[in-house]
C-alpha positions as CSV (number, residue, x, y, z in Angstrom):
1,M,-35.9,-74.6,-33.7
2,T,-39.6,-75.2,-32.3
3,T,-41.9,-72.7,-33.9
4,I,-45.1,-71.3,-32.4
5,P,-47.7,-70.9,-35.3
6,Y,-49.8,-67.6,-35.5
7,S,-52.9,-69.6,-34.0
8,S,-51.0,-70.3,-30.6
9,S,-50.3,-66.3,-30.2
10,P,-51.8,-64.9,-27.3
11,A,-53.0,-61.8,-29.2
12,P,-53.8,-61.6,-32.8
13,R,-51.9,-58.3,-33.4
14,T,-48.6,-60.1,-32.2
15,P,-46.4,-60.9,-35.1
16,P,-46.9,-64.7,-36.1
17,Y,-43.4,-65.7,-35.3
18,F,-42.7,-63.0,-32.5
19,F,-42.1,-65.9,-29.8
20,N,-39.4,-67.3,-31.9
21,T,-37.2,-64.1,-31.1
22,D,-35.7,-62.9,-28.0
23,H,-37.6,-59.7,-27.2
24,R,-35.2,-58.8,-24.4
25,Q,-32.3,-58.5,-27.0
26,R,-34.5,-56.5,-29.1
27,C,-35.2,-54.0,-26.1
28,L,-31.6,-53.9,-25.5
29,E,-30.9,-52.8,-29.0
30,Q,-33.5,-50.1,-28.8
31,L,-31.9,-48.8,-25.6
32,R,-28.4,-48.9,-27.0
33,S,-29.5,-47.1,-30.3
34,K,-30.2,-43.9,-28.0
35,T,-26.9,-41.9,-27.7
36,D,-28.4,-39.4,-24.7
37,P,-28.3,-41.0,-21.2
38,L,-31.7,-39.0,-20.4
39,E,-33.4,-40.4,-23.6
40,K,-32.3,-43.8,-22.5
41,Y,-33.8,-43.2,-19.0
42,I,-37.2,-42.3,-20.6
43,Y,-36.9,-45.3,-22.8
44,L,-36.6,-47.6,-19.8
45,S,-39.2,-45.7,-17.9
46,G,-41.5,-46.3,-20.9
47,L,-40.7,-50.2,-20.9
48,K,-41.5,-50.4,-17.4
49,E,-44.8,-49.0,-17.8
50,R,-45.7,-51.3,-20.8
51,D,-44.2,-54.4,-19.7
52,S,-42.7,-54.3,-15.9
53,N,-41.7,-57.9,-16.0
54,L,-39.7,-57.5,-19.3
55,F,-38.1,-54.3,-17.7
56,Y,-36.9,-56.3,-14.8
57,E,-35.7,-59.0,-16.8
58,V,-33.6,-56.7,-18.9
59,L,-32.2,-55.0,-15.8
60,L,-31.3,-58.1,-14.0
61,G,-29.5,-59.3,-17.1
62,N,-27.6,-56.1,-17.6
63,M,-27.3,-54.4,-14.4
64,L,-23.9,-52.9,-14.9
65,E,-25.0,-51.2,-17.9
66,I,-28.5,-50.0,-16.7
67,I,-28.0,-49.0,-13.1
68,P,-26.1,-45.9,-14.1
69,I,-29.0,-44.9,-16.2
70,L,-31.8,-45.7,-13.5
71,Y,-29.7,-44.1,-10.8
72,T,-26.7,-42.0,-10.4
73,P,-25.4,-40.4,-12.6
74,T,-28.5,-40.0,-15.0
75,V,-31.2,-39.9,-12.6
76,G,-29.5,-36.4,-11.4
77,D,-30.6,-35.3,-15.1
78,A,-33.8,-37.0,-14.9
79,C,-34.9,-35.1,-11.6
80,S,-33.7,-31.9,-12.9
81,Q,-35.8,-32.2,-16.0
82,Y,-38.8,-34.3,-14.5
83,S,-41.4,-31.7,-15.0
84,H,-40.5,-31.6,-18.7
85,I,-40.0,-35.3,-19.3
86,W,-43.1,-36.4,-17.2
87,R,-45.4,-38.7,-19.2
88,R,-47.6,-40.8,-16.6
89,P,-48.1,-41.3,-12.9
90,E,-45.2,-43.4,-11.5
91,G,-45.4,-42.7,-7.9
92,L,-47.3,-41.2,-5.0
93,Y,-47.3,-37.6,-4.3
94,V,-48.2,-36.3,-0.7
95,G,-48.7,-32.7,-0.8
96,I,-48.5,-29.9,1.9
97,Q,-52.2,-29.4,1.0
98,N,-53.1,-32.9,1.9
99,R,-52.6,-32.0,5.7
100,G,-55.5,-33.5,7.6
101,R,-56.2,-36.4,5.1
102,I,-52.8,-37.7,4.5
103,R,-54.1,-41.2,5.2
104,D,-56.8,-40.7,2.3
105,V,-54.1,-40.0,-0.1
106,L,-51.9,-43.1,0.9
107,R,-54.9,-45.4,0.7
108,T,-55.1,-44.6,-3.0
109,W,-52.0,-46.6,-3.4
110,S,-52.7,-50.1,-4.7
111,G,-50.2,-52.1,-2.7
112,G,-52.2,-51.6,0.4
113,V,-51.2,-53.6,3.5
114,N,-48.9,-55.8,1.2
115,S,-46.6,-53.0,0.8
116,R,-43.2,-53.7,2.5
117,I,-40.9,-50.7,1.8
118,A,-41.2,-47.1,0.7
119,V,-38.4,-44.6,-0.2
120,V,-39.6,-41.1,0.8
121,T,-37.9,-37.9,-0.4
122,D,-39.1,-34.2,-0.1
123,G,-37.0,-33.2,-3.0
124,S,-34.9,-30.6,-1.0
125,R,-31.5,-31.8,-1.5
126,I,-31.4,-34.1,-4.4
127,L,-27.5,-35.6,-5.0
128,G,-25.5,-32.4,-5.2
129,L,-28.3,-30.5,-7.3
130,G,-30.0,-28.7,-4.6
131,D,-33.8,-28.3,-3.8
132,L,-35.6,-29.7,-6.6
133,G,-39.0,-29.9,-5.1
134,A,-41.5,-32.2,-6.8
135,N,-39.0,-33.2,-9.5
136,G,-37.4,-35.4,-7.0
137,L,-39.7,-38.2,-7.4
138,P,-37.3,-40.1,-9.8
139,I,-34.9,-40.6,-6.7
140,S,-37.3,-42.6,-5.1
141,I,-38.5,-44.4,-8.1
142,G,-34.8,-45.3,-9.0
143,K,-33.7,-46.3,-5.3
144,L,-36.7,-49.0,-5.2
145,D,-35.6,-50.3,-8.7
146,L,-32.3,-51.0,-6.9
147,Y,-34.1,-52.8,-4.1
148,I,-35.6,-54.8,-6.6
149,A,-32.6,-55.5,-8.7
150,G,-30.2,-55.8,-5.8
151,A,-32.1,-57.7,-3.0
152,G,-35.1,-59.2,-4.7
153,V,-37.8,-57.1,-3.2
154,S,-40.9,-57.5,-5.0
155,P,-42.0,-54.6,-7.4
156,A,-45.5,-55.1,-6.2
157,T,-44.5,-54.3,-2.4
158,T,-42.8,-51.1,-3.1
159,V,-43.9,-47.4,-2.7
160,P,-42.0,-44.6,-4.2
161,I,-43.1,-41.2,-2.5
162,C,-42.4,-37.6,-2.9
163,L,-43.7,-35.2,-0.4
164,D,-44.4,-32.0,-2.2
165,L,-44.0,-29.4,0.2
166,G,-43.0,-26.4,-2.1
167,T,-39.5,-25.4,-3.2
168,N,-37.2,-22.6,-2.6
169,T,-35.8,-22.7,-6.1
170,Q,-37.3,-19.8,-7.8
171,K,-36.5,-21.1,-11.5
172,F,-39.0,-24.1,-10.6
173,L,-41.8,-21.7,-9.2
174,D,-41.4,-19.6,-12.4
175,D,-41.5,-22.8,-14.8
176,P,-45.0,-22.9,-16.4
177,L,-44.6,-26.8,-16.6
178,Y,-43.3,-27.2,-12.9
179,I,-45.7,-30.1,-11.6
180,G,-45.2,-29.3,-7.9
181,A,-46.8,-27.0,-5.3
182,R,-45.8,-23.3,-6.2
183,R,-44.9,-22.0,-2.9
184,K,-41.8,-21.8,-0.6
185,R,-41.1,-24.6,1.7
186,P,-43.0,-24.6,5.2
187,G,-41.2,-23.5,8.3
188,V,-40.1,-26.0,11.1
189,E,-43.4,-25.9,12.9
190,E,-45.4,-26.5,9.9
191,M,-43.0,-29.2,8.7
192,D,-43.0,-31.0,11.8
193,L,-46.8,-31.2,12.1
194,F,-47.1,-32.5,8.4
195,M,-44.1,-35.1,9.1
196,K,-45.9,-36.4,12.2
197,E,-49.2,-36.9,10.4
198,F,-47.5,-38.5,7.5
199,M,-45.5,-41.0,9.7
200,E,-48.5,-41.9,11.5
201,A,-50.8,-42.4,8.4
202,M,-47.8,-44.6,7.0
203,K,-47.9,-46.9,10.0
204,E,-51.8,-47.2,9.8
205,V,-52.0,-47.6,6.0
206,F,-49.1,-49.7,5.5
207,P,-48.4,-51.5,8.9
208,S,-45.8,-53.7,7.8
209,L,-43.8,-51.0,5.9
210,L,-40.0,-50.0,6.0
211,V,-39.4,-46.2,5.4
212,Q,-36.3,-45.2,3.8
213,F,-35.9,-41.4,3.9
214,E,-33.9,-40.0,1.1
215,D,-32.3,-36.7,0.0
216,F,-33.8,-34.5,2.7
217,S,-32.1,-31.2,3.6
218,T,-29.2,-31.7,5.9
219,D,-30.9,-30.4,8.9
220,N,-34.0,-32.1,8.4
221,A,-32.4,-35.4,7.6
222,F,-31.0,-35.7,11.1
223,R,-34.1,-34.0,12.6
224,Y,-36.5,-36.7,11.2
225,L,-34.1,-39.6,11.7
226,D,-33.8,-38.8,15.3
227,M,-37.7,-37.9,15.7
228,F,-39.1,-41.2,14.2
229,R,-36.2,-44.0,14.3
230,S,-37.5,-45.2,17.8
231,Q,-41.2,-44.9,16.9
232,Y,-41.2,-46.5,13.4
233,R,-39.4,-48.9,11.1
234,C,-37.2,-46.4,9.3
235,F,-33.8,-45.4,8.3
236,N,-32.0,-42.5,6.4
237,D,-29.8,-43.8,3.5
238,D,-27.9,-40.6,3.1
239,I,-26.8,-40.8,6.8
240,Q,-26.9,-44.5,7.7
241,G,-26.6,-46.2,4.3
242,T,-23.9,-44.0,3.1
243,G,-22.0,-44.3,6.4
244,A,-22.2,-48.0,6.4
245,V,-20.9,-48.5,2.9
246,I,-18.1,-46.2,3.2
247,L,-17.1,-47.9,6.7
248,S,-17.0,-51.1,4.8
249,G,-14.7,-49.8,2.0
250,F,-12.5,-48.1,4.6
251,I,-12.1,-51.3,6.7
252,N,-10.6,-52.8,3.5
253,A,-8.9,-49.6,2.5
254,A,-7.1,-49.3,5.9
255,K,-5.9,-53.0,5.9
256,L,-4.3,-52.1,2.5
257,S,-2.8,-49.0,3.6
258,S,-1.5,-50.1,6.9
259,A,0.0,-53.3,5.0
260,A,2.0,-51.0,2.9
261,S,3.3,-48.6,5.5
262,G,3.5,-50.9,8.3
263,R,1.5,-48.8,10.6
264,P,-0.9,-50.2,12.9
265,L,-4.7,-49.6,12.0
266,T,-5.1,-47.5,15.1
267,D,-2.8,-44.9,13.6
268,H,-5.4,-43.8,11.0
269,R,-6.4,-40.4,10.8
270,I,-9.5,-39.5,8.5
271,L,-10.0,-36.0,7.1
272,F,-13.6,-35.1,5.8
273,F,-14.0,-32.5,3.3
274,G,-17.7,-31.8,3.5
275,A,-19.7,-31.6,6.6
276,G,-23.4,-31.9,5.6
277,S,-25.8,-34.9,6.7
278,A,-23.9,-37.3,4.4
279,G,-20.6,-36.2,5.6
280,I,-21.2,-36.1,9.3
281,G,-23.3,-39.4,8.8
282,V,-20.3,-41.1,7.3
283,A,-17.9,-39.6,9.9
284,K,-20.1,-41.0,12.9
285,Q,-20.3,-44.4,11.1
286,L,-16.5,-44.3,10.8
287,T,-15.9,-44.0,14.3
288,S,-17.1,-48.0,14.7
289,F,-13.9,-48.7,12.6
290,F,-11.8,-47.6,15.6
291,K,-14.2,-48.8,18.4
292,L,-14.0,-52.1,16.8
293,L,-10.3,-52.0,17.2
294,G,-10.9,-51.5,21.2
295,M,-10.7,-47.8,21.2
296,S,-13.3,-45.6,23.5
297,E,-15.9,-43.3,21.6
298,D,-13.8,-40.2,22.7
299,E,-10.7,-42.0,21.2
300,A,-12.6,-42.9,18.1
301,R,-13.8,-39.4,17.6
302,S,-10.3,-37.7,18.0
303,R,-9.3,-39.6,14.9
304,I,-11.5,-37.9,12.6
305,Y,-11.5,-34.3,11.4
306,T,-14.1,-32.5,9.4
307,V,-14.0,-29.6,7.2
308,D,-16.6,-27.2,5.6
309,S,-16.6,-24.3,3.5
310,K,-15.3,-22.2,6.2
311,G,-12.3,-24.6,6.9
312,L,-11.6,-27.0,9.7
313,I,-14.2,-27.1,12.1
314,T,-13.2,-26.1,15.5
315,A,-15.6,-25.9,18.7
316,D,-14.8,-22.2,19.1
317,R,-16.5,-21.2,15.9
318,K,-19.5,-19.0,16.3
319,D,-23.1,-20.2,15.1
320,L,-21.6,-23.7,14.6
321,Q,-24.5,-25.8,13.3
322,E,-25.9,-28.5,15.7
323,H,-24.9,-31.6,13.4
324,K,-21.2,-30.3,13.0
325,K,-20.5,-30.0,16.9
326,Y,-19.8,-33.7,17.5
327,F,-16.6,-33.7,15.5
328,A,-15.6,-30.1,16.2
329,R,-12.0,-29.9,17.5
330,T,-11.2,-28.7,20.7
331,D,-7.5,-29.4,20.5
332,Y,-6.6,-26.7,17.9
333,Q,-5.8,-23.2,19.2
334,G,-4.3,-21.5,16.1
335,P,-5.6,-19.2,13.7
336,P,-8.5,-20.7,11.6
337,L,-7.2,-23.1,8.8
338,K,-9.3,-22.4,5.8
339,N,-7.0,-23.9,2.9
340,L,-7.2,-27.7,2.3
341,I,-3.3,-27.8,1.7
342,D,-2.7,-26.3,5.1
343,I,-5.3,-28.5,6.9
344,I,-3.7,-31.6,5.5
345,G,-0.4,-30.1,6.4
346,Y,-1.7,-30.0,10.0
347,V,-3.7,-33.2,10.2
348,K,-1.5,-35.4,8.1
349,P,-4.4,-37.6,7.5
350,T,-4.1,-41.1,6.1
351,A,-7.5,-40.9,4.4
352,L,-9.2,-38.0,2.8
353,L,-13.0,-38.3,2.0
354,G,-14.9,-35.9,0.0
355,L,-18.6,-35.1,0.5
356,S,-18.6,-31.6,-0.6
357,T,-20.1,-31.5,-4.1
358,I,-17.5,-29.5,-5.4
359,Q,-16.1,-30.8,-8.5
360,N,-12.2,-31.2,-8.6
361,A,-11.9,-29.9,-5.0
362,F,-9.1,-32.6,-4.6
363,T,-6.4,-30.5,-7.0
364,E,-3.1,-32.0,-8.1
365,E,-1.5,-30.3,-5.2
366,V,-3.8,-31.9,-2.7
367,V,-3.4,-35.4,-4.2
368,R,0.3,-35.1,-4.5
369,L,0.6,-33.9,-1.0
370,M,-1.5,-36.9,0.3
371,A,0.8,-39.4,-1.5
372,S,3.8,-37.6,0.0
373,V,2.9,-38.3,3.7
374,N,1.3,-41.8,2.8
375,T,2.8,-44.9,1.3
376,R,-0.7,-45.7,0.0
377,P,-3.0,-42.8,0.4
378,I,-6.6,-43.5,0.8
379,I,-8.8,-41.0,-1.1
380,F,-12.5,-41.4,-1.6
381,P,-14.3,-38.6,-3.4
382,L,-17.8,-39.6,-2.8
383,S,-19.9,-36.8,-4.1
384,N,-22.2,-37.8,-7.0
385,P,-23.0,-37.3,-10.0
386,V,-19.7,-37.1,-11.6
387,S,-20.3,-33.5,-12.2
388,V,-19.7,-32.6,-8.7
389,C,-17.2,-35.2,-7.9
390,E,-13.8,-34.1,-6.1
391,L,-11.6,-36.1,-8.1
392,G,-11.6,-38.3,-11.2
393,Y,-9.9,-41.6,-11.2
394,T,-7.4,-40.9,-14.0
395,D,-6.0,-38.1,-12.3
396,A,-5.9,-39.9,-8.7
397,V,-3.8,-42.7,-10.4
398,Q,-1.5,-40.5,-12.2
399,W,-0.9,-38.0,-9.7
400,T,0.1,-40.7,-6.9
401,N,1.8,-42.9,-9.6
402,G,-0.8,-45.7,-8.7
403,S,-0.3,-45.7,-5.0
404,V,-3.9,-44.4,-4.3
405,I,-6.3,-46.6,-2.7
406,F,-9.7,-45.1,-4.4
407,A,-13.3,-45.3,-4.2
408,S,-16.0,-42.7,-5.6
409,G,-19.5,-42.2,-5.3
410,S,-20.0,-42.2,-9.0
411,P,-18.7,-45.1,-11.5
412,Y,-15.4,-44.8,-13.0
413,K,-13.6,-47.0,-15.6
414,P,-10.5,-48.7,-15.2
415,V,-7.3,-47.0,-15.8
416,E,-4.1,-48.2,-17.3
417,H,-0.8,-46.5,-16.1
418,A,2.6,-47.4,-16.4
419,Q,1.5,-50.7,-18.1
420,K,-0.7,-51.7,-15.4
421,V,-4.6,-51.7,-15.2
422,Y,-6.0,-50.1,-12.1
423,E,-9.5,-50.8,-11.2
424,P,-11.4,-48.1,-9.2
425,G,-13.8,-48.8,-6.1
426,Q,-17.1,-47.4,-5.9
427,G,-18.6,-46.6,-2.6
428,N,-22.2,-47.2,-4.0
429,N,-24.9,-47.2,-1.4
430,M,-26.4,-50.1,-3.7
431,Y,-24.0,-52.5,-1.9
432,I,-25.7,-51.9,1.5
433,F,-29.3,-50.6,1.4
434,P,-30.7,-53.5,-0.4
435,G,-29.4,-55.8,2.3
436,I,-30.6,-53.7,5.0
437,G,-33.9,-53.5,3.6
438,L,-34.3,-57.2,2.8
439,G,-33.1,-58.1,6.3
440,T,-35.3,-55.5,8.1
441,I,-38.4,-56.8,6.1
442,L,-37.7,-60.4,6.7
443,S,-36.9,-60.1,10.4
444,K,-40.0,-57.8,10.8
445,A,-37.7,-55.7,12.9
446,R,-39.5,-53.0,14.8
447,H,-36.7,-50.5,14.3
448,V,-33.6,-50.3,12.3
449,T,-30.9,-50.2,15.3
450,D,-27.2,-48.9,14.9
451,S,-26.0,-52.5,15.3
452,M,-28.0,-53.6,12.4
453,I,-26.4,-50.9,10.3
454,E,-22.8,-51.8,11.7
455,Q,-23.2,-55.4,11.0
456,A,-24.4,-54.8,7.5
457,S,-21.3,-52.9,7.0
458,I,-19.0,-55.5,8.5
459,A,-20.8,-58.2,6.3
460,L,-20.2,-56.2,3.2
461,S,-16.5,-55.9,4.0
462,E,-16.2,-59.5,4.2
463,T,-17.9,-60.6,1.0
464,L,-14.7,-59.9,-1.4
465,T,-13.7,-63.1,-3.2
466,E,-9.9,-64.2,-3.1
467,E,-9.6,-62.7,-6.7
468,E,-11.1,-59.5,-5.7
469,R,-8.8,-59.3,-2.6
470,S,-5.8,-60.0,-5.1
471,A,-6.7,-57.2,-7.2
472,D,-6.6,-54.9,-4.1
473,L,-10.2,-54.0,-4.4
474,V,-12.0,-52.5,-1.4
475,Y,-15.6,-53.4,-2.6
476,P,-16.8,-56.5,-4.2
477,R,-17.8,-56.4,-8.0
478,L,-21.4,-55.2,-8.3
479,A,-22.5,-58.1,-10.6
480,R,-22.4,-60.2,-7.5
481,I,-25.3,-57.7,-5.8
482,R,-27.8,-60.5,-5.2
483,E,-25.4,-63.0,-3.4
484,I,-24.0,-60.0,-1.3
485,S,-27.3,-58.6,-0.3
486,A,-28.4,-62.0,0.9
487,L,-25.5,-62.1,3.2
488,I,-26.0,-58.7,4.3
489,A,-29.6,-59.5,5.0
490,L,-28.5,-62.5,7.1
491,A,-26.3,-60.3,9.3
492,V,-29.1,-57.7,9.6
493,I,-31.4,-60.4,10.9
494,R,-29.0,-61.6,13.3
495,A,-28.4,-58.2,14.8
496,A,-32.0,-57.5,15.1
497,Q,-32.3,-60.7,17.0
498,K,-29.5,-59.7,19.3
499,D,-31.2,-56.2,19.8
500,G,-34.5,-57.8,20.4
501,V,-36.5,-55.9,18.0
502,D,-37.1,-58.7,15.6
503,E,-40.8,-60.1,15.4
504,N,-40.1,-62.9,13.2
505,S,-39.0,-65.3,16.0
506,S,-39.0,-68.5,13.8
507,F,-35.6,-67.4,12.4
508,R,-34.0,-67.7,15.9
509,K,-34.0,-71.5,15.7
510,M,-32.4,-71.6,12.1
511,S,-28.7,-72.2,11.5
512,D,-26.8,-69.4,9.5
513,A,-26.7,-71.7,6.5
514,A,-30.4,-72.7,6.5
515,L,-31.3,-68.9,7.1
516,L,-29.1,-67.7,4.3
517,D,-30.7,-70.5,2.0
518,Y,-34.3,-69.1,3.1
519,V,-33.2,-65.4,2.5
520,K,-32.3,-66.4,-1.2
521,T,-35.5,-68.1,-1.8
522,K,-37.3,-65.0,-0.7
523,Q,-35.6,-63.0,-3.5
524,W,-38.0,-62.1,-6.1
525,Q,-37.4,-62.9,-9.6
526,P,-39.2,-61.8,-12.9
527,H,-40.9,-64.6,-14.8
528,S,-38.9,-65.7,-17.9
529,T,-40.1,-64.5,-21.1
530,R,-38.2,-67.5,-22.7
531,P,-38.9,-70.4,-23.0
532,Y,-42.7,-70.2,-24.0
533,E,-44.9,-73.0,-23.3
534,N,-48.1,-72.8,-25.5
535,G,-47.7,-69.2,-26.0
536,N,-47.5,-68.5,-22.0
537,I,-44.8,-67.5,-20.0
538,N,-43.9,-69.0,-16.7
539,G,-44.9,-67.7,-13.4
540,S,-42.6,-65.4,-11.3
541,T,-41.2,-66.3,-7.7
542,P,-43.4,-65.6,-4.5
543,R,-43.3,-61.9,-3.3
544,L,-42.1,-61.1,0.2
């Protein structure tokens, strides 16, 4: 082994033979020595602050281990405790008190005009944990880490933002360590004025920026997506990203189910348990499945049933929320159906999707009923973190005797049943949003169109390898995420071109193969901390 003498070390306080060791492995050992997931999160946050390049090297080399710490399920605990574990500034807070000077606040961010993507939350509906107010910033930070790891977006071009608009959660208002505004959330008029100024300021200060909205309350998630999607380069991951990744998994699940039953794909009926922004967003995206089979929009909508806390959603219900009306049934005339067992008995769905954030809502009776009416039932309990998931994978396999086609929102381990190992799918948004973001940034799309989202979903469904298909997987293995994101980015760029919203016209002349190669060259990599050359580390790849 070639050794580096003390005199060549870049700093006198560095141990003399430090560069003959692998500091990445040292960091991993330190991480693994901690047994509490929140402590692991805090350690990684500190590592990123001390040496961001090393942090991303460790992350990229150990994604399957570290992603559940940086994002779901651990990020939920980090958000809940953020006022108490806060150590240093990590993102940008834009407060309700900043109205009239939001531009000045945004200009404090060092990235300036080179910024390419922001994840923006107002903390009002963090995962299944409710209104966490200013504690929601780790959601934006974690999501951007996934853009970096999954798509190769440069860290220097990212902007994590939390809109500090108050909170309606009393325990935070009473907490002496709470780091946010101690007030209730604004009404619709005040909120609209703030959001309009915010988005105008974002466009002015960061002219090349893509904005991803994250974890807004249900009504506001739809409201601001509809308000801004045709004016600015933006999308909502809870509505569009979740919908796209589930559409992709459902395409593959439906093929497996139909192959087992012999029924045509057009026979599928989908029951949604949970009708918030994510539930309705996914349901709308899944109409694409039926429309791709040649159905009209009305025919596609008729294949989808939605359930909320009051039961099957029907059009004759009083005070029905606006976002629930699209799928409200007009063909049911009987007494209200409130029990999930009764609803399944009426609908006889081929697929049951959960976005309710109600832990164990899919009971043994529910799961066995689904298995009794389907050769291979499709059951996707998508709420996360695990503490609010509708069904665990072990129970799903056992109660269906292994026939279930399963995907969850949170990660589960493989299960052995009847001397066979079953591998779960995870409907993780990380499969889709990094590629959507990368394709949007590279194409310089003015808007994120429905077609761009749909084509991203279809591209994801086609990325399975032969080995993955033979294992009856509905999603590819996450270890291939950069390859997957590049393919999705290619599909997004082509969709942007077809919709005429791309401003990077040079891509139009490139073949798919050439464009895919180009996309891969734009994926940022941390510079390697080994090997060292005369005590110096190699440079990183160019940023987007």
